[in-house]
C-alpha positions in Angstrom: 76.2 89.9 56.6 78.5 87.6 58.5 77.1 84.5 60.3 78.4 83.1 63.6 77.0 81.2 66.6 76.2 83.3 69.6 75.4 81.5 72.9 74.2 78.5 70.8 72.1 80.5 68.3 73.2 81.2 64.7 73.1 85.0 64.1 74.2 87.4 61.4 75.6 90.9 61.6 77.5 93.4 59.3 81.1 92.5 59.0 82.5 96.0 59.7 80.7 96.2 63.1 82.9 96.1 66.2 82.1 92.9 68.0 81.8 94.5 71.5 79.5 97.1 70.2 77.4 94.5 68.4 77.1 92.3 71.5 76.2 95.3 73.8 74.0 97.4 71.5 72.4 94.9 69.2 72.4 91.6 71.0 71.9 93.4 74.3 74.4 91.1 76.1 75.5 93.6 78.7 77.7 91.3 80.6 80.2 92.3 78.0 81.5 95.5 79.5 83.1 98.4 77.7 86.0 99.3 80.0 88.5 100.7 77.6 87.8 99.7 74.0 91.6 99.5 73.6 92.1 95.7 74.2 93.7 96.4 77.6 91.3 96.0 80.6 89.6 92.6 79.7 86.2 93.7 80.9 84.8 92.7 77.5 86.3 89.2 77.6 84.3 86.5 75.8 85.1 83.0 74.5 85.8 82.6 70.7 85.9 78.9 70.0 86.7 78.4 73.6 89.6 80.9 73.8 89.4 84.0 76.1 89.3 87.0 73.7 88.7 90.7 74.2 85.6 91.5 72.1 86.7 95.2 71.6 89.6 94.1 69.4 87.5 92.2 66.8 85.2 93.1 64.0 82.3 90.8 63.2 84.1 89.8 60.0 86.8 88.1 62.0 84.5 85.7 63.7 82.6 84.2 60.7 81.6 80.7 61.4 83.0 80.8 65.0 81.3 80.1 68.3 80.9 83.1 70.6 80.1 82.6 74.3 79.3 85.2 76.9 78.3 84.9 80.5 74.6 84.9 79.4 75.3 81.7 77.5 76.8 79.7 80.4 74.9 76.6 81.5 72.8 76.8 84.7 75.3 74.7 86.5 78.1 77.0 85.5 76.2 80.1 86.5 75.4 78.5 89.9 79.0 77.5 90.6 80.6 80.8 89.4 78.2 83.0 91.2 78.6 81.0 94.4 82.4 80.8 94.2 82.8 84.5 93.6 80.4 85.4 96.4 81.8 82.9 98.9 85.4 84.0 98.2 84.5 87.7 98.5 85.8 88.3 95.0 83.2 90.9 94.0 83.5 94.5 94.8 82.4 97.1 92.2 81.7 94.1 89.9 82.4 95.7 86.6 85.3 93.4 85.7 83.8 90.3 87.1 81.9 88.9 84.1 85.2 89.2 82.1 87.0 87.4 84.9 84.4 84.6 84.8 85.0 84.1 81.1 88.8 84.0 81.5 88.2 81.5 84.3 86.0 79.3 82.2 88.6 79.3 79.4 91.2 78.0 81.9 89.0 75.5 83.7 87.6 74.0 80.5 91.2 73.0 79.6 92.7 72.6 83.0 90.2 71.5 85.7 92.9 71.5 88.4 95.0 74.6 87.9 97.8 75.7 90.2 97.6 79.2 91.8 100.3 80.3 89.3 98.2 79.1 86.4 95.2 81.0 87.7 97.2 84.2 87.9 98.4 83.7 84.3 94.9 83.0 83.1 93.7 86.3 84.6 96.6 88.5 83.5 94.7 90.1 80.7 91.8 91.1 83.1 92.4 94.2 85.1 90.7 94.7 88.5 91.2 98.0 90.3 89.1 97.1 93.4 90.0 93.7 94.8 93.8 93.3 94.5 93.0 90.0 92.6 93.6 87.8 95.8 90.0 86.9 96.3 89.3 86.5 92.6 92.0 83.9 92.3 90.6 82.2 95.4 87.2 82.2 93.7 88.6 80.5 90.6 90.2 77.8 92.7 86.9 77.3 94.6 85.0 77.1 91.3 87.5 74.5 90.1 86.9 72.4 93.2 83.1 72.6 92.7 83.3 71.5 89.1 85.5 68.6 90.2 82.8 67.7 92.8 85.1 68.3 95.8 82.9 71.0 97.3 79.2 71.7 97.0 77.9 75.3 96.6 75.8 76.2 99.6 74.0 79.1 101.2 75.8 81.9 102.9 76.2 82.1 106.6 73.5 84.2 108.3 73.8 88.0 108.3 75.1 89.3 111.6 77.8 91.7 112.7 81.2 89.9 112.4 79.9 87.2 110.0 81.5 86.4 106.6 78.2 86.9 105.0 78.1 86.8 101.2 77.7 90.2 99.5 74.1 90.9 98.7 75.0 92.0 95.1 77.6 89.4 94.3 75.4 87.1 92.2 74.0 89.8 89.8 77.4 91.3 89.4 79.0 88.0 88.7 76.4 87.0 86.1 76.4 90.4 84.4 72.8 91.2 85.2 73.6 94.1 87.4 72.8 97.3 85.6 75.4 100.0 85.1 74.4 103.2 83.4 75.8 102.4 80.0 73.8 99.1 80.0 70.6 101.1 79.9 68.6 101.6 76.7 65.3 103.5 76.5 63.1 104.1 73.5 63.9 107.2 71.4 67.2 107.7 73.2 69.7 110.1 71.7 73.5 109.9 72.2 75.5 112.7 73.5 79.1 113.8 72.6 81.3 116.6 73.8 83.8 118.8 71.9 86.8 119.6 74.0 89.5 122.1 73.6 92.7 121.3 71.6 94.9 123.2 74.0 95.2 123.3 77.8 95.3 127.1 77.7 93.8 129.0 74.8 91.6 132.0 74.2 88.4 130.9 72.4 87.9 133.5 69.7 85.0 131.9 67.9 82.9 128.7 67.6 81.0 127.9 64.4 78.5 125.0 64.8 76.4 125.6 61.7 77.7 122.6 59.8 77.2 120.3 62.8 73.6 121.4 63.2 72.8 120.4 59.6 74.4 117.0 59.9 72.0 114.0 59.5 70.7 112.7 62.7 71.8 115.6 64.9 69.1 116.9 67.2 70.9 119.5 69.3 74.2 121.5 69.3 74.7 123.5 72.5 77.3 126.1 73.5 77.8 128.2 76.6 75.1 130.7 75.7 72.5 128.0 75.7 72.9 127.2 79.4 69.7 128.4 81.2 71.1 128.5 84.8 74.5 129.0 86.4 77.1 128.1 83.9 79.8 127.7 86.6 79.9 124.5 88.6 82.2 122.8 91.1 82.1 120.5 94.1 82.8 123.2 96.7 83.8 126.3 94.7 82.0 127.1 91.4 85.0 127.8 89.3 84.5 125.2 86.6 82.6 126.2 83.4 80.0 123.7 82.2 81.0 124.9 78.7 83.7 127.4 78.0 82.3 130.5 76.3 83.7 132.5 73.4 86.0 135.2 74.8 87.2 133.0 77.7 90.3 131.0 78.2 90.4 127.2 78.5 92.2 125.9 81.6 92.9 122.3 80.7 92.5 119.8 77.8 89.3 118.3 79.3 87.4 121.6 79.1 84.1 121.3 77.2 83.2 123.7 74.4 80.2 122.2 72.6 77.6 119.5 73.3 75.9 117.4 70.6 73.0 115.1 70.7 72.3 112.8 67.8 70.3 109.7 66.9 73.4 107.5 66.7 76.8 107.5 68.3 78.4 107.7 64.9 76.4 110.8 63.9 77.3 112.5 67.2 81.0 111.8 66.7 80.8 113.0 63.1 79.1 116.2 64.1 82.0 117.0 66.5 84.3 116.9 63.5 82.2 119.6 61.7 82.5 122.2 64.5 85.0 124.9 63.8 86.8 126.6 66.7 89.1 129.6 66.4 91.8 129.4 69.1 94.5 131.7 70.2 96.9 129.3 71.8 98.6 130.5 75.0 101.5 129.0 77.0 100.2 126.8 79.8 101.1 127.2 83.4 102.6 123.8 84.0 103.6 123.8 87.7 102.8 125.3 91.1 106.2 127.0 91.2 105.5 128.7 87.8 101.9 129.6 88.9 103.2 131.3 92.1 105.5 133.6 90.3 104.6 137.3 90.4 104.4 137.6 86.6 102.4 134.4 86.1 99.1 134.8 84.2 96.0 134.7 86.5 94.2 131.5 85.7 91.2 132.4 87.9 89.9 135.8 88.8 91.2 135.5 92.4 94.6 134.4 91.2 96.5 131.1 91.3 96.3 130.3 95.0 93.3 128.1 95.7 93.8 127.7 99.4 96.2 127.8 102.3 96.3 125.6 105.3 98.2 126.6 108.4 98.3 124.7 111.7 100.7 125.4 114.6 100.8 123.9 118.1 103.4 124.2 120.8 106.7 126.0 120.2 108.3 124.3 117.1 111.1 126.9 116.8 112.4 126.2 120.3 111.9 122.4 119.9 113.9 122.5 116.7 116.7 124.3 118.4 116.7 121.7 121.2 116.4 118.6 119.1 119.2 116.1 119.2 118.6 114.7 115.7 116.9 116.4 112.8 116.0 115.2 109.3 114.9 117.6 106.6 114.1 116.2 103.2 111.9 117.1 100.2 109.6 114.5 98.7 107.7 114.5 95.4 104.6 112.5 94.5 103.0 112.4 91.0 99.5 112.8 89.7 97.9 109.4 89.3 94.7 108.2 87.6 91.9 106.4 89.4 91.5 103.9 86.6 88.1 102.7 87.8 87.0 100.1 85.3 83.6 101.7 84.4 84.0 104.9 82.3 81.7 107.7 83.3 78.1 107.5 81.9 74.8 109.2 82.5 71.3 108.9 81.0 69.0 111.9 81.4 65.3 111.4 80.8 62.8 114.3 80.6 59.7 113.9 82.8 56.1 114.7 81.8 55.9 117.3 84.6 58.7 119.5 83.3 61.4 117.9 85.4 64.3 115.5 84.6 65.5 112.1 85.9 69.2 111.4 85.6 70.6 107.9 86.0 74.3 107.9 86.9 77.0 106.1 88.6 78.1 108.5 91.3 79.4 109.0 94.8 76.6 111.3 95.8 73.2 111.6 94.1 72.3 114.6 96.2 75.4 116.5 95.2 74.7 115.7 91.6 71.1 116.9 91.9 72.3 120.2 93.4 74.8 120.8 90.6 72.4 119.8 87.7 69.5 121.9 89.1 71.8 124.9 89.4 73.0 124.6 85.8 69.5 124.1 84.4 68.1 126.9 86.6 65.5 124.5 88.1 64.3 124.0 91.6 66.1 120.9 93.0 62.8 119.0 93.4 62.5 119.1 89.6 65.6 117.1 89.2 65.7 113.4 90.3 69.0 111.6 90.4 69.0 107.8 90.6 72.2 105.8 91.0 72.8 102.6 89.1 75.6 100.2 90.1 78.9 102.0 90.2 81.9 100.4 88.5 84.5 101.8 90.9 85.1 105.3 92.1 88.0 105.8 94.5 87.1 109.5 94.7 87.1 109.9 90.9 83.3 110.0 90.6 82.6 112.9 93.1 82.7 115.7 90.6 80.3 116.3 87.7 81.7 114.7 84.6 78.9 113.6 82.2 75.7 114.0 84.2 75.3 117.7 83.8 76.0 117.5 80.0 73.5 114.7 79.5 71.0 116.7 81.5 71.4 119.8 79.4 71.0 117.8 76.1 67.9 116.1 77.4 66.5 119.4 78.7 66.8 121.0 75.2 65.8 118.0 73.1 63.0 116.8 75.3 64.3 113.3 74.6 66.3 110.8 76.7 70.1 111.4 76.1 72.9 109.0 77.1 76.4 110.3 77.3 79.2 107.9 78.0 82.9 108.8 78.0 85.4 106.8 76.0 88.4 105.7 78.1 90.5 108.3 76.3 88.0 111.0 77.3 87.8 109.7 80.9 91.6 110.0 81.2 91.4 113.6 80.1 88.4 114.8 82.0 88.0 113.7 85.6 90.3 114.9 88.4 93.4 113.0 89.4 95.4 112.4 92.6 97.1 115.6 93.6 100.8 115.9 92.7 102.6 117.2 95.8 106.0 118.5 96.9 106.6 118.1 100.6 109.5 119.6 102.5 109.5 117.9 105.9 111.6 118.4 109.0 111.3 116.0 111.8 113.2 116.2 115.1 113.7 114.0 118.1 115.7 113.7 121.4 118.6 111.5 122.0 116.4 108.5 122.8 114.3 108.9 119.6 111.2 110.6 121.2 109.7 112.9 118.6 109.7 116.5 119.6 109.0 118.6 116.5 107.7 118.5 112.9 107.6 121.3 110.4 106.0 120.7 107.0 105.7 122.8 103.9 103.3 121.2 101.3 102.6 122.5 97.9 99.8 120.8 96.1 99.0 121.0 92.4 95.2 121.3 92.2 95.3 121.7 88.4 92.7 123.7 86.5 89.9 123.7 89.0 89.3 123.5 92.7 87.3 120.3 92.9 88.2 119.1 96.5 91.6 120.5 96.5 91.3 122.6 99.7 90.1 119.7 101.9 92.6 117.3 100.3 95.4 119.8 101.2 94.0 120.1 104.8 94.1 116.3 105.2 97.6 116.1 103.8 98.7 118.7 106.4 96.8 117.4 109.4 97.9 113.8 108.8 101.5 114.4 107.9 102.5 113.8 111.5 101.2 110.3 111.3 99.9 108.2 114.2 102.5 109.7 116.6 102.9 112.0 119.6 104.6 115.2 118.4 104.1 118.1 120.8 105.4 120.8 118.5 104.2 121.2 114.9 104.0 123.8 112.2 102.2 122.8 109.0 101.9 125.1 106.0 100.1 124.0 102.9 99.4 125.8 99.6 96.9 124.5 97.0 97.8 126.0 93.6 96.0 126.3 90.3 97.8 125.3 87.1 96.7 124.3 83.6 97.2 120.6 84.4 94.2 118.3 84.7 92.2 119.1 87.8 93.1 117.1 91.0 90.5 116.1 93.5 89.5 113.2 95.7 91.5 110.0 95.4 91.6 107.1 97.9 93.8 108.4 100.7 92.7 112.0 100.2 96.1 113.6 100.4 97.4 111.3 103.2 99.0 108.8 100.8 101.3 111.7 99.7 102.2 113.1 103.1 102.6 109.6 104.7 105.3 108.9 102.2 107.2 111.9 103.6 106.5 111.3 107.2 107.4 107.6 107.2 110.5 108.1 105.2 111.8 110.7 107.7 111.0 108.2 110.5 113.4 105.7 109.0 116.1 108.3 108.6 115.7 109.4 112.2 115.8 105.9 113.5 119.1 105.4 111.7 120.5 108.5 113.4 119.3 107.5 116.9 120.6 104.0 116.4 117.3 102.1 116.9 115.2 100.1 114.5 112.5 101.5 112.3 110.0 99.4 114.2 111.2 100.7 117.6 111.1 104.4 116.8 107.5 103.9 115.6 106.4 101.9 118.7 108.2 104.4 121.0 106.2 107.3 119.5 102.9 105.6 118.6 99.7 107.0 120.1 98.1 105.3 123.1 94.6 106.1 124.4 94.7 109.4 126.2 97.7 110.8 124.4 97.4 114.2 122.7 97.5 113.9 118.9 99.5 116.4 116.8 96.2 118.2 116.0 95.4 118.5 119.7 92.7 115.9 119.8 92.8 113.3 122.6 93.3 109.8 121.2 90.2 107.8 122.3 90.0 104.3 123.8 89.7 102.6 120.4 93.2 103.8 119.4 95.2 100.7 118.5 98.2 101.7 116.4 100.5 100.0 118.9 98.6 96.7 118.5 99.1 96.8 114.8 102.8 97.4 115.3 103.0 94.4 117.7 101.1 92.3 115.2 103.9 92.7 112.6 107.0 92.9 114.8 108.1 89.3 114.3 107.7 89.3 110.5 109.5 92.6 110.3 112.4 91.2 112.2 112.5 88.0 110.3 113.5 89.3 106.8 116.6 91.2 105.7 114.7 93.4 103.2 111.6 94.3 105.2 110.2 97.8 105.1 107.7 99.2 107.5 105.3 102.1 107.6 102.3 103.3 109.7 99.3 105.4 109.1 96.2 106.9 110.5 93.1 108.1 108.6 90.0 109.9 109.7 86.5 108.5 109.3 84.1 111.2 108.4 84.3 114.7 106.9 85.3 116.2 110.3 86.9 119.6 110.9 83.6 121.3 111.7 81.9 120.4 108.5 78.2 119.2 108.9 78.3 115.5 108.7 75.2 113.3 108.8 74.4 109.6 108.3 70.8 108.9 107.5 68.8 105.8 106.8 65.1 104.8 106.7 63.6 101.4 107.1 60.4 100.9 105.2 58.2 97.8 105.7 57.1 96.9 102.2 55.6 93.7 100.9 56.5 91.9 104.1 60.2 92.9 104.0 62.4 95.6 105.4 63.5 97.9 102.7 66.7 99.9 103.7 66.6 103.3 102.1 69.7 105.5 102.1 71.3 107.7 99.5 74.7 106.5 100.7 76.4 105.0 97.7 78.2 101.7 97.3 81.1 102.1 94.9 82.4 98.6 95.5 83.1 98.7 99.2 80.0 96.7 100.1 77.8 99.2 101.9 74.6 97.4 101.1 76.0 94.2 102.7 77.1 96.1 105.8 73.8 97.8 106.5 72.0 94.4 105.9 74.2 92.8 108.5 73.6 95.7 111.0 69.8 95.6 110.5 69.7 91.8 110.9 72.0 92.0 114.0 69.8 94.7 115.6 66.4 93.3 114.8 67.0 89.6 114.8 65.4 89.3 111.3 66.8 86.9 108.8 68.6 88.3 105.7 65.9 87.2 103.3 63.6 89.7 104.8 66.0 92.7 104.3 66.5 94.5 101.0 68.6 97.6 100.2 67.2 100.2 97.7 69.3 102.2 95.2 70.3 105.8 96.1 67.5 108.0 94.7 66.9 111.6 95.6 63.1 111.0 95.4 63.1 108.1 97.8 66.2 107.9 100.0 67.4 110.3 102.7 70.7 112.2 102.1 73.5 110.4 103.9 76.3 112.4 102.5 78.9 111.5 99.9 80.8 108.2 99.7 84.1 109.8 100.7 86.3 110.2 103.8 85.9 106.5 104.8 82.6 107.5 106.4 79.8 105.4 105.2 80.2 102.3 107.3 80.4 104.4 110.5 77.9 107.1 109.6 75.3 105.3 107.6 75.9 102.1 109.5 75.1 103.9 112.8 72.0 105.6 111.2 70.8 102.1 110.1 71.5 100.8 113.6 69.4 103.6 115.1 66.6 103.0 112.7 66.7 99.3 113.3 66.5 99.8 117.1 63.2 101.6 116.6 62.0 98.7 114.4 63.1 96.2 116.9 61.1 97.9 119.6 58.0 97.8 117.4 58.6 94.1 116.6 58.3 93.3 120.3 54.5 94.0 120.1 53.8 93.7 116.4 54.6 91.3 113.6 56.3 92.5 110.5 53.1 92.0 108.6 51.3 94.3 111.1 53.9 97.0 110.5 53.4 97.0 106.7 53.8 100.5 105.3 55.4 102.0 108.4 58.8 103.7 108.3 61.6 103.9 110.9 64.1 106.7 110.6 67.7 106.8 111.9 70.2 109.7 111.9 73.7 110.2 113.2 75.5 113.5 113.3 79.3 113.6 113.7 80.0 116.8 115.6 83.6 118.1 115.2 85.6 121.3 115.6 87.1 123.3 112.7 90.7 123.7 111.9 92.0 126.6 113.9 89.7 126.0 116.9 90.8 127.8 120.0 89.9 124.7 122.1 92.8 123.2 124.0 91.8 119.7 122.6 89.5 120.1 119.6 87.8 117.1 118.1 88.9 117.1 114.5 87.2 113.8 113.6 84.8 111.4 115.3 87.1 108.4 114.7 90.4 107.3 113.3 91.6 104.0 111.8 95.2 102.9 112.2 97.5 100.6 110.3 101.0 99.2 109.9 102.2 97.6 106.7 105.4 95.5 106.2 106.7 95.0 102.7 109.2 92.2 102.1 111.5 92.1 99.1 113.2 89.0 97.8 116.8 88.7 96.8 116.0 90.0 93.3 114.4 93.2 94.6 110.8 92.2 93.8 108.0 92.4 96.4 107.6 89.0 97.8 105.0 89.6 100.5 103.0 92.4 102.2 101.7 92.1 105.7 98.9 94.6 106.5 97.8 94.9 110.1 94.7 97.1 110.6 92.7 98.6 113.4 89.3 99.1 112.0 87.4 98.6 115.2 84.8 95.9 114.6 85.0 94.2 111.2 81.3 94.1 110.3 82.2 91.6 107.6 85.8 90.3 107.8 85.8 89.0 104.2 84.8 92.4 102.9 87.3 94.2 105.1 90.1 91.9 103.9 89.1 92.6 100.3 89.3 96.3 100.8 92.8 96.0 102.4 94.0 93.7 99.6 92.7 96.1 97.0 94.2 99.1 98.8 97.6 97.3 99.1 97.8 96.5 95.4 96.7 100.0 94.4 99.4 101.4 96.6 102.0 99.0 95.2 101.2 100.4 91.9 101.5 104.0 93.3 104.9 103.1 94.8 106.4 101.2 91.9 104.8 101.7 88.5 101.9 104.2 88.3 102.3 107.7 86.8 100.2 110.1 84.8 102.9 112.0 82.8 102.1 115.4 81.3 103.8 117.2 78.4 103.1 120.9 78.6 100.0 120.1 80.7 98.7 117.5 78.2 98.4 113.9 79.4 100.4 111.4 77.4 99.3 108.2 79.0 96.9 105.6 77.7 95.0 103.1 79.9 97.6 100.5 79.0 100.6 102.6 80.0 99.3 103.8 83.4 101.4 101.1 85.2 98.4 99.3 86.8 99.2 96.1 88.6 98.0 92.9 87.0 97.3 89.5 88.6 100.8 88.3 87.8 102.4 91.3 89.6 100.7 90.7 92.9 102.7 89.2 95.8 101.4 87.3 98.8 99.2 89.6 101.0 98.6 88.7 104.6 95.9 90.7 106.4 95.7 91.0 110.2 92.6 92.6 111.7 93.1 94.2 115.1 89.8 94.8 117.0 90.5 97.0 120.0 87.9 98.4 122.4 85.4 99.4 119.8 83.0 102.3 120.4 79.2 101.8 120.3 78.8 103.6 117.0 77.9 101.2 114.2 78.9 98.3 116.5 82.4 99.8 116.7 83.2 99.9 113.0 85.7 102.4 111.6 86.7 103.2 108.1 88.8 101.0 105.9 88.4 102.2 102.3 91.2 104.8 102.4 93.7 103.8 105.0 94.2 100.5 103.2 96.1 102.3 100.5 98.2 104.7 102.6 101.1 102.8 104.4 102.1 100.5 101.5 104.1 103.0 99.4 106.3 104.3 102.2 106.8 100.7 103.4 108.0 99.8 99.8 110.4 102.7 99.9 111.6 101.5 103.3 112.2 98.0 102.0 114.3 99.3 99.1 116.4 101.3 101.5 117.2 98.1 103.3 117.8 96.3 100.0 120.3 98.7 98.3 120.9 101.5 100.8 119.4 104.1 98.5 116.8 106.4 99.9 114.3 107.4 97.2 112.4 110.7 97.6 109.9 110.6 94.8 107.2 108.3 93.5 107.1 106.0 91.6 110.3 104.8 93.0 113.1 104.8 90.5 115.8 102.2 89.7 113.9 99.2 90.9 113.0 95.8 89.4 109.7 97.5 88.4 111.0 100.7 87.0 114.7 100.3 85.9 116.9 103.3 85.7 116.7 105.0 82.3 
């Protein structure tokens, strides 16, 4: 046994134990997060004798006699200052990385109480944040430093109201590491789950022998496909994804699950996997859409290799093309990319005494998870309860079933609680990625630069399974025309199955890919016409009353021109400035049923907001708190927000499509209006136990509607980004002007934009998810994620233009924040060296030198 001091107490532990695992599992110090276990992400940062250190890289033997400090061991004054500073600065989003950030900050401030911004960046360089873009975290550290020096005094947040910079309701618990994520949970008698996955992306499974694994000490269950009691096939929209691949079937990607194991310890579960014998007949994988569409290609699914086709035509594109003065036709390629949320997927399934099951999970939709789990188990949905804990980032990557159905199966068979948490390596293999796309785009205009025609052919690699491939392709097609008037369009999209990892929802939902093509063509057209890139965009930008490319009439809140005007001077002031615009829908749209729902329950003298709408870091709980306070006049201390729970909270749809602020925000507003009416004649105490329900339905028309002017989406957000390079070809500054209607919380909106900008800078310059014969070769540390020292200055400009009455005029921000940056970077490099780059990440730059 090795002795060391932990948060002021002398303790002892076996020397061969991993320090992070000891701190989490034995000492129960769950502020220490397991983000990668590879020494890369910094979520497990602690202090070892005052030095910031990643706990996952150490065994207990290496810390003998040393002093270990975690967030739990901070003094009360330190806890107060850090929690206030991170809340006040808006530094907390999903929160998973924040305790590690706090410990790196403490290591800096203990040695240097007055650091420069550059020193703060360097101190945080080993801590990855995927949500915030680091800007507000760095501000929080500077604010904490001021507080420790006595220059500022931590105070209370401003009052909650629409438009106020109100502190996030979950900032304190996330900062101090007391917020519970699924892998932090521990229940008595809990087993640990593990999954055996295929060795090959495409192989015939000829036999599976689990006999040795079943006999291994501590193993309580070993399950194969034949053990599944309900529907073995699952999938978000199309049930084409086997929960477990059966003997006699082909695997379709390296994340396919073959066998599930539950054991008394993590070690026993892992050892059992090694004892399972699988007989494979390896088959050549189908590695690209072009290969998959060949006549002699193997059929990866019973219906073939074409998942979906999108086709939209308006006007007479053939005639317009013939009459166009200038025409640009180019082909663009974008890669698959990894969400890299900081919290790996985790689920805890607990059998109920009444024959049902409760599943705790970090997800983007508890109701979708319930539907899928119940179907697999062959149970009525009311027998499955899904409760969401805090979610450590999602960005679309936590919409599909990943671990929750496997944990549920193991718990169902063992009749014991089972927790299943993916390692980072597994996470990279398993969950769907951003769609790789190839886009052939033709754009035409008249002599003055007025756009007249666009023809797009988009091929999307949806990988092994459908996931959300069809709607992602739809959005890529319907948004490829950008925020511009184009009277004649023809858009053709093909979603194609391959043996690559599945592709699904990812922030931007197909539009990040198609905007890269649209905006690049705009630059090239401007050059032919002889006008600036800014001018061609302003000339063609939508105004209220204009007909959009999809036929919808732009409403009064349309403010793309205002965003262009906001950046005109800065664009014209720098020699190497690139520009790009974007629009993005809010809501599912295109005729899909789309509801926001919220219930206000008066409980213990407070208003409890109940909705299954999930916060994945964007701050929804704070938004609905502000809306309820604004509508009722109640103070924020009387409003609480419950966790999404299929037994208690109404279904408000998935957290996707930049929809929750508008849809659930409007539902909360409508419920609050009813409460406000009752409060005119009754006190809150007199309303104890009563409930007030609000619902909003976004009614839209399907793609292919015969209406002259169909409504594809209830709202659109607009943005223009300018990217400025310095003389060395590095990004010096990004200016992001956004029309999001009313900013319910400007600090939160800014944080979303900053995070989206940094994510998109990575997409443009460094990020990739390379495959070799359909097998991923990347590790978390080689994905190309931006770190604090990579981030340039980011200036956010919020444009509030004639907002609608829905949700006090708020429109979505989560996705559009990540769309215009990459094409603006490409535009800036075109200015810098005269080379137009047609694929991402951009090659031959200061970030990705030519090989």
